Structure formats: C-alpha cells, structure tokens
Residue, then its C-alpha position, 0 to 999 in steps of 0.5 A: m120251223t123258225t120263220l125267216s124274214i130277209t126284209s127284217a134282217w135287212n132293216e136290222t142291218v141298215a139300222f145297226v150299220t148306220r148307228e155303229g158304222r164307226l166301229l164296223f168299218p175300221i174292222a172291215f177295212l183293216l182286217v178284211a179288205l186291206p190284207g187282200a189289197i196288200l196280197q194283190l199288191v205283192m203278188p206277181t203279175t201273171t198272164p190270165g189262166q196261169a198261176p202266179e210264181a211262188g214267192p214272198w206273197l205266199l207268206v202273206l196269203p195265210l196272214a190275209i186269210a187269218a185276218s179276214m176270219v178274225g175281222t168277220l168274226a168280230i163284226s158278227f159278234l158286234a152285230l149279235r151283241p150290241g153294246a159289246s166293245v171293239a176290243e171284246s169282239l176282236q178277242v172273240g175273233l182271235r180266239r175263235f178263228i182257228y175253229l172257223l179255219g178248221a171248218a173251212l179246211v174240213i170242207g176244202i179237203s172234202a171237196a178236193l177228195l170228191a173232185v179226184p174222180l173228176i180229175i181222173l176223168a179229165g185226165a183220161a179225156a186228155m189221153g183219149g181226145g187231146e187237150a181240146g177234149a180235156a178242156s171241153l170236158a173240164a168246162l162241162l164239169m165246172l158248169a155241172a159243179l156250180p149248182v152243187l157248190l152253190f147249194f153247199w155255200v148256201r147251207l153253210m153260210l151261217m158258219t161265221p156267226v155260229a163260230a162267233m157265238e157258239e163254243v163249238g168245234p169245226l165239225r159242229i160249226i158245219a153241222r150247226s149251219w146245216e141245221l139252221t138253214r134247213g127248210h130255208f134254202w130257196k129263200l136264202l138262195g134268192f137273198v144271195a142272188l139279190v145281194a150278189v147282183a146289187a153288190i156287183v152293180v154298185m162296185f162296178v159303177v163306183t169302180m168305173l167312176g173312181g177309175l176314170l177319176v184316178f186315170a185323169l189324175a194319176g195316169p194309167p194303172d200300170p203295176d207299181s204305179l201310183s194309179f194302181f195303188l189308188l185303185l187298190v185303196l178304192s177297191a179295199l174301201l168298197q170291199a170294206v163297206v160291202s163286207a160290213l153290210f153282208v156279214t152283219l146281214i148274215a149275223r141277223i139271219y142267224a139271230q132269227l133262226t136261233d130265236a135270239g130276238t131283236p135288241q132295241v139297237f136294231a129298232 
C-alpha cells in the first residue's frame, strides 16, 4: 500500500500556491467562486426550509456547475503539471469536465435510487403518525445517513484529479478514486475534518469582520443593496482562496497515491 503523508501534501500545497497563486486565484475566483455568487444574486429570496420558486436562475445553475468543474479541473492539472500554462489547463478542464459531470450524475442517481425506500418509509410514517412523526423520522434518517455520506465522500474525493489526469470515462473515474483511497480512509477522514474546521473558522472570522466593515460603510445587507453585493464579493474572494488551496491539496494527495513524484517547484 502506498504511503500517504498529509503533512507532505500540505507543504507542497503551500509551496505551490505561494509560487503560482497569480495563476490559481484568478481561475478559482472567475470559474469556481464567482458563478456561485452570481447564482446567489439572481436566486429569489425564500423563507428557510422552502425551495426557491422556478425562474431564470435555473438557467444559471447548470452554467455555474459546469464552470466550477472546469475551474477545479484546471487547478488540479496545474498542481500536477507544474509549468503548464493557464490556457493548457483550461483546455483540459473544458475537455474533461463532461466526464466528471457524468461521474457526479452516476453517483447522484444511485443515491436517489437508494433513498427511495427511505422516502417510502417517511411517507408511511406521515400517514400513520402525522406530520410530526414524519418530521422526526426524516430527521433520524438524515442523521443516520450522514456517516454513510461522509464515507462515500472521502472514498470519492480524488475524482477531480483523476478526471484531470487520466483519460478515462465516468465509471472509471469513480472506480479509480475508490482504488486510490483504499486503506487510507481514516487518515483522509481526519484530514477532511481538520480542513473543514479550519476553513469554517477562518471564513467565519473574516466574514464577520468584513461584514462589520461593510455594514459601517454601506448599511445593512438588504437584498439588492450595495451592502449585500459587497458581502457576496467578499464571500466569493474567500471561497476562491479556500478552493484553490483545497483543490491543490487534493491533487497533491493524488500525486502521492499514484507515485507521481514531487517536482522541484514544490520544494
């Protein structure tokens, strides 16, 4: 089994992002973070727990998903092929995102099919015990499903670098990530938990401080206000930084597990 060092992957990530941030951050902002911010801007305001009404924002959703996949594939390619140009990495992203999308659809459809019995069970509970019973059962089922979802997420976390570097189809992308993460689940789970906590704390602190500054300069962030727009931009900038670091880190983990070596640029 290939040895995995999260510390080495992190050191390589910091070295690469520090050196090539001028290439990574524009891709992360324009293709990963900005489309999501635009989607949030055009999506109608809804009350918590209710789905937004259908509208033009549904046309933005697939474009945002495609742009995000192209961006993460491009960043992965740059992190695994130091010296490649931005144009070359974007070409890889445009050419390979359809395969990554196919893999995501396979996973999504499979998860939906597996959830059918749970939906039927919740419906039966609603008929027998009313809305309160159905809500309680749904909450329990979601709680029970979280460890399962986390397990599959960890085992499939290398799909993006696989799609960027290997000329394989959707099913093979899934299988390849599963193969590479075999025997490393607990180490990868610890890594995911640590990164998630660190990202949440940093984004919370920066967003809070930035929100206070925006509030002082532009007033409360009401929908369609300048303050709301500025907070969206701030959120997109933070997401760009976090996504560039995270995608690069995942790519360097993939490099270790495929014995791709460590180019001089990471030293």
